[in-house]
C-alpha positions as CSV (number, residue, x, y, z in Angstrom):
1,M,0.0,0.0,0.0
2,R,1.1,3.6,-0.7
3,L,0.0,6.5,1.6
4,Y,1.0,10.1,1.9
5,S,3.7,10.5,4.6
6,T,3.7,13.9,6.1
7,L,7.4,13.8,7.0
8,D,8.4,12.6,3.5
9,R,6.0,15.1,2.0
10,K,5.0,12.6,-0.7
11,V,3.2,9.3,-1.2
12,V,5.4,6.4,-0.2
13,D,5.3,2.6,-0.1
14,I,4.2,1.5,3.4
15,V,6.8,-1.1,4.4
16,P,5.8,-2.5,7.8
17,I,8.3,-2.9,10.6
18,K,7.2,-6.5,10.9
19,P,6.4,-8.2,7.6
20,G,2.6,-8.7,7.1
21,E,1.7,-6.7,10.3
22,I,0.7,-3.1,10.8
23,S,0.6,-1.3,14.1
24,M,-1.4,1.9,14.2
25,Y,-2.3,4.7,16.7
26,N,-5.2,6.9,15.9
27,C,-5.6,10.3,17.7
28,G,-9.0,10.0,19.2
29,P,-11.6,12.4,20.7
30,T,-11.4,14.6,23.7
31,V,-14.6,13.5,25.5
32,Y,-16.1,16.7,26.7
33,S,-18.8,17.1,24.1
34,R,-20.5,15.0,21.4
35,M,-18.5,14.4,18.2
36,H,-19.6,16.7,15.3
37,V,-19.2,16.0,11.5
38,G,-15.7,17.6,11.5
39,N,-14.5,15.0,14.1
40,I,-16.4,12.1,12.4
41,R,-14.6,12.5,9.1
42,A,-11.3,11.4,10.6
43,Y,-12.8,8.3,12.2
44,V,-14.5,7.3,8.9
45,N,-11.2,7.8,7.1
46,W,-9.2,5.7,9.5
47,D,-11.9,3.0,9.6
48,I,-11.6,2.8,5.8
49,L,-7.8,2.5,6.2
50,H,-8.1,-0.2,8.9
51,R,-10.6,-2.2,6.8
52,A,-8.4,-1.8,3.7
53,L,-5.3,-3.0,5.5
54,M,-7.2,-6.1,6.8
55,Y,-8.7,-6.7,3.3
56,L,-5.2,-6.6,1.8
57,G,-4.1,-9.3,4.2
58,F,-2.3,-7.4,7.0
59,K,-2.6,-8.3,10.6
60,V,-3.6,-4.9,12.1
61,T,-2.9,-3.9,15.8
62,R,-4.7,-0.6,16.2
63,V,-5.4,1.6,19.2
64,M,-7.2,4.9,19.8
65,N,-7.1,7.3,22.7
66,F,-9.9,8.9,24.7
67,T,-8.5,12.2,26.1
68,D,-10.3,12.6,29.4
69,V,-7.9,15.0,31.1
70,G,-5.3,17.7,30.2
71,H,-6.5,18.9,26.8
72,M,-6.6,22.7,27.1
73,S,-8.8,25.1,25.2
74,A,-7.1,26.5,22.1
75,D,-4.4,23.7,22.7
76,E,-2.4,26.2,24.8
77,D,-0.5,25.0,27.9
78,F,-2.3,27.5,30.2
79,G,-5.7,27.3,28.8
80,E,-8.8,25.8,30.4
81,D,-9.0,22.0,30.7
82,K,-12.0,21.2,28.4
83,I,-13.4,18.5,30.7
84,D,-12.8,20.5,33.9
85,V,-14.8,23.4,32.4
86,V,-17.8,21.2,31.5
87,A,-17.7,19.5,34.8
88,R,-17.8,22.7,36.8
89,S,-20.5,24.3,34.6
90,S,-22.7,21.2,34.9
91,G,-22.0,20.4,38.5
92,K,-21.0,16.9,37.6
93,D,-17.9,14.9,38.3
94,P,-15.3,14.9,35.4
95,L,-15.7,11.1,35.2
96,E,-19.4,11.4,34.6
97,I,-18.7,13.8,31.8
98,S,-16.1,11.7,30.0
99,N,-18.2,8.5,30.5
100,M,-21.3,10.2,29.0
101,Y,-19.4,11.2,25.9
102,I,-17.5,8.0,25.5
103,N,-21.0,6.4,25.4
104,S,-22.0,8.8,22.7
105,V,-18.9,7.8,20.7
106,L,-19.9,4.2,20.9
107,E,-23.4,5.1,19.8
108,D,-22.1,7.1,16.8
109,F,-19.5,4.5,15.8
110,H,-22.2,1.8,15.9
111,K,-24.6,3.8,13.6
112,L,-21.8,4.7,11.2
113,N,-20.5,1.2,11.0
114,I,-17.1,2.3,12.3
115,L,-15.2,-0.6,13.8
116,S,-13.6,-0.5,17.2
117,P,-9.9,0.0,17.2
118,S,-9.5,-3.8,17.8
119,G,-11.7,-4.5,14.7
120,E,-14.9,-5.4,16.4
121,T,-18.4,-4.3,15.4
122,V,-19.2,-1.7,18.0
123,N,-22.0,-2.5,20.5
124,P,-23.4,0.8,21.8
125,N,-24.3,-0.9,25.1
126,W,-20.7,-1.8,26.0
127,D,-19.7,-0.7,29.5
128,V,-17.4,2.3,29.3
129,G,-15.3,0.6,31.9
130,D,-14.6,-2.2,29.4
131,V,-13.5,-0.1,26.3
132,G,-9.9,-0.9,26.9
133,Q,-10.4,-4.5,25.6
134,Y,-11.6,-3.1,22.3
135,G,-8.5,-1.0,21.7
136,W,-9.5,2.3,23.3
137,L,-7.1,3.9,25.7
138,R,-8.4,6.3,28.4
139,A,-5.7,8.8,29.4
140,T,-6.6,8.7,33.0
141,S,-5.8,5.0,33.1
142,Y,-2.2,5.6,32.0
143,I,-1.0,8.3,34.4
144,E,1.6,6.1,35.9
145,Q,3.1,5.4,32.4
146,M,3.1,9.2,31.7
147,I,5.0,9.9,34.9
148,E,7.6,7.2,34.0
149,K,8.1,8.7,30.5
150,I,8.6,12.2,32.0
151,K,11.1,10.8,34.5
152,K,13.0,9.2,31.7
153,M,13.1,12.4,29.7
154,E,14.3,14.2,32.8
155,E,17.1,11.7,33.3
156,N,18.0,12.2,29.6
157,G,18.3,15.9,30.0
158,Y,15.3,17.0,27.9
159,T,13.2,18.8,30.6
160,Y,13.3,21.6,33.1
161,E,11.1,22.5,36.0
162,T,9.5,25.8,37.2
163,D,7.2,26.6,40.1
164,L,4.2,26.0,37.8
165,A,5.1,23.1,35.6
166,V,7.6,20.6,34.1
167,Y,8.5,21.5,30.5
168,F,10.1,19.8,27.5
169,D,13.0,21.9,26.2
170,I,12.5,21.8,22.4
171,T,16.0,23.2,21.7
172,K,17.2,19.7,22.6
173,I,15.7,18.3,19.5
174,D,17.7,19.3,16.4
175,D,14.9,18.6,13.9
176,Y,11.9,19.6,16.1
177,T,10.3,21.5,13.2
178,I,10.7,18.7,10.7
179,F,6.9,18.5,10.2
180,T,6.6,22.2,9.2
181,G,10.0,23.1,7.9
182,Q,10.0,26.2,10.0
183,K,13.2,27.5,11.6
184,L,13.1,27.2,15.4
185,D,13.7,31.0,15.8
186,E,10.6,31.6,13.7
187,K,8.5,29.4,15.9
188,S,9.9,31.0,19.1
189,I,9.0,34.5,17.9
190,A,5.3,33.6,17.9
191,S,3.3,35.3,20.6
192,R,2.2,32.8,23.3
193,D,0.1,33.9,26.3
194,D,1.5,31.1,28.5
195,V,5.0,32.8,28.4
196,E,3.4,35.7,30.2
197,V,1.8,33.3,32.7
198,D,5.1,31.5,33.5
199,P,8.0,34.0,33.3
200,N,10.5,31.1,34.0
201,K,9.6,29.3,30.8
202,K,12.7,29.3,28.6
203,N,11.3,29.2,25.0
204,P,7.8,30.1,23.8
205,A,7.4,26.8,22.1
206,D,8.5,24.7,25.1
207,F,5.5,22.6,26.2
208,V,4.1,21.3,29.4
209,L,4.7,17.7,30.4
210,W,3.3,18.0,33.9
211,M,1.1,20.8,35.2
212,K,1.4,21.5,39.0
213,R,-1.8,22.1,41.0
214,V,-0.9,25.7,41.9
215,G,-1.9,29.2,40.7
216,K,-4.9,29.1,38.3
217,Y,-4.9,25.2,38.6
218,E,-5.0,25.2,42.4
219,N,-8.5,23.8,42.4
220,H,-8.2,21.6,39.3
221,L,-10.7,18.7,39.7
222,M,-8.5,15.9,38.4
223,H,-5.0,15.5,39.9
224,W,-2.4,12.9,40.9
225,D,0.8,12.7,43.0
226,S,4.0,12.9,41.1
227,P,7.8,13.5,41.7
228,W,7.1,17.2,40.8
229,G,4.1,17.6,43.1
230,D,0.4,17.2,42.9
231,G,-0.9,17.9,39.4
232,F,-2.0,16.5,36.1
233,P,-0.4,15.6,32.7
234,G,-0.1,17.8,29.7
235,W,-2.0,16.7,26.6
236,H,1.0,15.7,24.4
237,I,2.6,13.3,26.9
238,E,-0.6,11.2,27.0
239,C,-0.4,10.0,23.4
240,S,3.3,9.3,23.6
241,A,2.9,7.2,26.8
242,M,-0.1,5.3,25.6
243,G,1.2,4.6,22.1
244,I,4.5,3.3,23.4
245,E,2.8,1.3,26.2
246,K,0.5,-0.5,23.8
247,L,2.4,-0.7,20.5
248,G,6.1,-0.6,21.6
249,E,9.0,1.7,20.9
250,Y,8.7,1.2,17.2
251,F,5.3,1.2,15.4
252,D,4.2,1.8,11.9
253,I,1.4,4.4,11.6
254,H,0.2,7.4,13.6
255,T,-2.8,9.2,12.3
256,G,-4.4,12.6,13.1
257,G,-5.9,15.7,11.6
258,V,-3.8,18.3,9.8
259,D,-4.2,20.6,12.7
260,H,-1.8,18.3,14.7
261,I,1.0,18.9,12.2
262,S,2.3,22.2,13.7
263,V,2.2,21.5,17.5
264,H,0.8,18.2,18.8
265,H,2.7,15.7,16.6
266,P,6.0,17.6,16.7
267,N,5.7,17.5,20.5
268,E,4.8,13.8,20.5
269,R,7.8,13.0,18.3
270,A,10.1,15.1,20.6
271,Q,8.8,13.2,23.7
272,N,9.4,9.9,22.0
273,I,13.0,10.8,21.2
274,G,13.5,12.2,24.7
275,S,12.3,9.1,26.4
276,C,13.4,6.3,24.0
277,G,16.4,7.9,22.3
278,H,14.9,7.6,18.8
279,P,11.8,8.3,16.8
280,V,9.1,5.8,17.5
281,V,6.6,6.3,14.6
282,K,7.6,5.3,11.1
283,Y,4.8,7.0,9.1
284,W,2.7,10.0,10.2
285,I,-0.5,10.2,8.2
286,H,-2.9,13.2,8.4
287,N,-6.4,13.8,7.2
288,E,-7.7,17.1,5.9
289,F,-10.5,19.2,7.4
290,I,-14.0,19.5,6.3
291,V,-14.7,23.3,5.9
292,D,-17.7,25.5,6.0
293,G,-19.0,27.8,3.2
294,D,-16.3,30.3,3.9
295,D,-13.6,27.7,3.6
296,G,-12.8,27.9,7.3
297,K,-12.3,24.8,9.5
298,L,-15.6,23.4,10.6
299,S,-15.6,23.4,14.4
300,K,-18.0,23.4,17.3
301,S,-16.5,26.6,18.7
302,K,-17.5,28.4,15.4
303,G,-21.0,27.0,15.5
304,G,-22.8,25.1,12.7
305,A,-20.9,21.8,13.3
306,L,-23.7,19.3,13.3
307,T,-23.7,16.1,15.4
308,L,-25.0,12.8,14.1
309,P,-28.3,12.9,16.1
310,E,-28.9,16.3,14.5
311,L,-28.3,15.0,11.0
312,I,-30.7,12.1,11.7
313,E,-33.3,14.6,12.9
314,L,-33.0,16.3,9.5
315,G,-33.8,13.1,7.8
316,Y,-30.5,11.6,6.9
317,D,-29.3,8.1,7.5
318,P,-25.9,7.8,9.3
319,L,-24.7,5.9,6.2
320,D,-25.3,9.0,4.1
321,L,-22.6,10.7,6.1
322,R,-20.4,7.6,5.9
323,Y,-20.8,7.6,2.1
324,L,-19.9,11.3,1.8
325,F,-16.7,10.9,3.9
326,A,-15.7,7.5,2.5
327,S,-16.0,8.6,-1.1
328,V,-13.5,11.5,-0.8
329,N,-9.8,10.9,-0.3
330,Y,-8.5,11.6,3.2
331,R,-6.1,14.3,2.0
332,V,-8.8,16.3,0.1
333,Q,-10.3,19.2,1.9
334,L,-14.1,18.7,1.8
335,R,-16.7,21.5,1.9
336,F,-19.6,20.3,4.0
337,S,-23.1,21.3,3.0
338,K,-26.6,19.9,2.9
339,E,-26.3,19.9,-0.8
340,A,-23.2,17.7,-0.6
341,L,-25.0,15.4,1.9
342,D,-28.1,15.2,-0.4
343,G,-25.8,14.1,-3.2
344,A,-24.3,11.4,-1.0
345,K,-27.7,10.3,0.2
346,N,-29.0,9.9,-3.4
347,A,-25.8,8.1,-4.5
348,R,-26.0,5.7,-1.5
349,L,-29.7,5.0,-2.2
350,K,-29.0,4.2,-5.8
351,I,-26.4,1.6,-4.7
352,F,-28.7,0.1,-2.1
353,N,-31.6,-0.1,-4.4
354,R,-29.5,-1.8,-7.1
355,V,-28.3,-4.3,-4.5
356,L,-31.9,-5.0,-3.4
357,S,-32.9,-5.5,-7.0
358,L,-30.1,-7.9,-7.6
359,K,-31.0,-9.8,-4.4
360,K,-34.4,-10.5,-5.9
361,Q,-32.8,-12.0,-9.0
362,S,-30.1,-14.0,-7.2
363,N,-30.4,-17.7,-6.6
364,G,-27.4,-18.3,-4.5
365,K,-23.7,-17.4,-4.2
366,G,-21.5,-16.7,-7.2
367,D,-17.8,-16.3,-7.8
368,I,-15.9,-13.0,-7.2
369,L,-15.2,-11.3,-10.5
370,P,-11.4,-11.2,-10.7
371,E,-11.1,-8.3,-13.2
372,Y,-13.1,-6.0,-10.8
373,K,-11.2,-7.3,-7.7
374,E,-7.9,-6.5,-9.3
375,R,-9.0,-2.9,-10.0
376,F,-10.3,-2.6,-6.5
377,V,-7.1,-3.7,-4.9
378,K,-5.1,-1.4,-7.1
379,A,-7.3,1.5,-6.1
380,L,-6.9,0.8,-2.4
381,N,-3.1,0.5,-2.7
382,D,-3.0,3.8,-4.6
383,N,-3.2,6.1,-1.5
384,L,-6.8,4.9,-0.8
385,N,-8.1,6.2,-4.2
386,M,-11.7,6.1,-3.0
387,S,-13.2,8.0,-6.0
388,E,-11.9,5.1,-8.2
389,V,-13.2,2.6,-5.7
390,F,-16.7,3.9,-6.0
391,A,-16.4,4.2,-9.8
392,I,-15.5,0.4,-9.8
393,L,-18.4,-0.3,-7.5
394,N,-20.8,1.5,-9.9
395,D,-19.3,-0.2,-12.9
396,I,-19.9,-3.7,-11.5
397,L,-23.4,-2.8,-10.4
398,K,-24.2,-1.8,-14.0
399,S,-22.5,-4.7,-15.6
400,S,-24.1,-7.6,-17.4
401,N,-22.6,-10.2,-15.1
402,S,-24.9,-12.5,-13.2
403,A,-26.7,-11.3,-10.1
404,E,-24.9,-13.9,-8.1
405,E,-21.4,-12.9,-9.3
406,I,-22.1,-9.1,-8.9
407,L,-23.4,-9.5,-5.3
408,T,-20.6,-11.8,-4.2
409,T,-18.1,-9.3,-5.5
410,V,-19.9,-6.3,-4.0
411,Y,-20.1,-8.0,-0.6
412,D,-16.4,-8.7,-0.8
413,F,-15.7,-5.0,-1.5
414,D,-18.1,-4.0,1.3
415,R,-15.6,-5.4,3.8
416,V,-13.8,-2.1,3.2
417,L,-16.7,0.2,2.4
418,G,-18.6,-0.8,5.6
419,F,-22.2,-0.4,4.4
420,S,-23.5,-3.8,5.5
421,L,-24.9,-4.4,2.0
422,E,-25.5,-8.1,2.6
423,D,-27.9,-7.2,5.5
424,I,-30.0,-4.5,3.8
425,Q,-33.7,-5.1,3.4
426,K,-36.3,-3.3,1.4
427,E,-37.9,-0.5,3.3
428,E,-41.3,1.1,2.5
429,D,-39.8,4.6,2.5
430,T,-36.7,3.7,0.4
431,V,-36.7,6.1,-2.5
432,P,-36.6,4.2,-5.8
433,T,-33.5,4.4,-7.9
434,E,-35.2,6.3,-10.7
435,V,-36.5,9.0,-8.3
436,S,-33.0,9.2,-6.6
437,E,-31.5,9.9,-10.0
438,L,-34.0,12.6,-10.8
439,I,-33.4,14.2,-7.4
440,E,-29.7,14.3,-8.1
441,K,-30.3,15.8,-11.5
442,R,-32.5,18.5,-10.0
443,R,-29.8,19.3,-7.4
444,E,-27.3,19.7,-10.3
445,A,-29.7,21.9,-12.2
446,R,-30.2,24.2,-9.2
447,E,-26.4,24.4,-8.7
448,R,-26.1,25.8,-12.2
449,K,-29.2,28.0,-11.7
450,D,-31.2,26.3,-14.4
451,F,-34.5,26.8,-12.6
452,L,-36.6,26.0,-15.6
453,E,-35.1,22.5,-15.6
454,S,-35.3,22.3,-11.8
455,D,-39.1,23.0,-11.9
456,R,-39.5,20.4,-14.7
457,L,-37.7,17.7,-12.6
458,R,-39.7,18.7,-9.5
459,D,-43.0,18.0,-11.4
460,L,-41.6,14.8,-12.8
461,I,-40.6,13.6,-9.3
462,L,-44.1,14.5,-8.1
463,S,-45.7,12.4,-10.8
464,K,-43.8,9.4,-9.5
465,G,-45.3,9.9,-6.0
466,Y,-42.6,12.0,-4.2
467,R,-42.7,15.7,-3.3
468,V,-39.4,17.5,-3.2
469,L,-39.1,20.7,-1.0
470,D,-36.4,23.3,-1.1
471,T,-35.3,24.4,2.4
472,P,-32.4,26.6,3.6
473,D,-30.7,23.3,4.3
474,G,-31.2,21.9,0.8
475,Q,-33.7,19.5,-0.8
476,T,-35.9,17.2,1.3
477,V,-38.1,14.5,-0.2
478,K,-41.3,13.1,1.1
479,K,-43.6,10.4,-0.3
480,V,-47.0,11.9,-1.3
């Protein structure tokens, strides 16, 4: 398989450390609120990668973290701990907050057909206390390992201590800015509020390993004893400690969003070198953002970032969102809109309805069609070329091969796509393929402002028993 390596700045051959095996760490959610569509894209992307690797015959060992302490607002050292803030405002214990939102992750993963890190189908009723056996790592369960990693960095001369915190000295890492190509003095010039907070901090880009429970954090709700006093870990040390603990001092792939390229992942890499004496991760792979109409990063703080329950309330199936994210390469910035989601919904329904039609014609199991499988494998190996994958899927569904052969091949591909095609059943409210195609054509007509054609298609859709309505959020369709 070939993927885009951020450090290499190009698509490279993925050569596993252990032949036939892939070890992978996914940066997971900070569990202080429900995931929104901007968060979900990453997890669909890495689910596709996980499924693709297994499909291609690799033994995959994958873990993902739940950050339940130490992630500061705006990712600054002296910001507000996101979970601490929600706990105080709600009057709940931080553990209650993180448990509640871990439950919401399980629910969303289940509905989106995203596998657990260990490769299991997610059961939304799993006890949050048991998520570790499915490959999820809760930061608060690895405090001891974090402390040990900091002690090791201290012994190796990479840290210094002030009255407020223990810091990593980034000047000790010659290629600290390898991710961005910046010069260290350029990074140090940047204004950082936390330099004003701690006058004994040596460099603006030095980062906290352990925050002491003093000053503004005197009453921090979550805290542990350490050699440097009562306190709590910084965000960056969590991923280093958990990744090394579960995957070892050398592992293959570390994923995350492009927002981690400038700070979080350089800090992780520095910690790995500081504690182990060498880089730990072989390939750093990053997914692009989804953006709003102004091309800004879609985020909860800016508003407008919808959650999965909100999308369901608007009439979408969770698999519509999966289709949208799965059909676009992980490195392509995606503008999220209701129109885009409508297009994904119609495309998904077209596939589902064709599969249902073939099921009626099928009399059993057929052989996998080798010419399509060969194209499919080639597309997966080509940096997860998902636009080509879906083109191949549509080609086979339109082919003149037997229903049995088409379905067997499509079900094989679905091991990667994750739509549970073998299990779908006809639903009364399923929009017929013909109507789905007309709805898509009408969407395209409206995009090019051909309102005469749009009105013609609306009337044609109505004649087939479906009413299409235009709302500020895009088209909605109801059976008459």
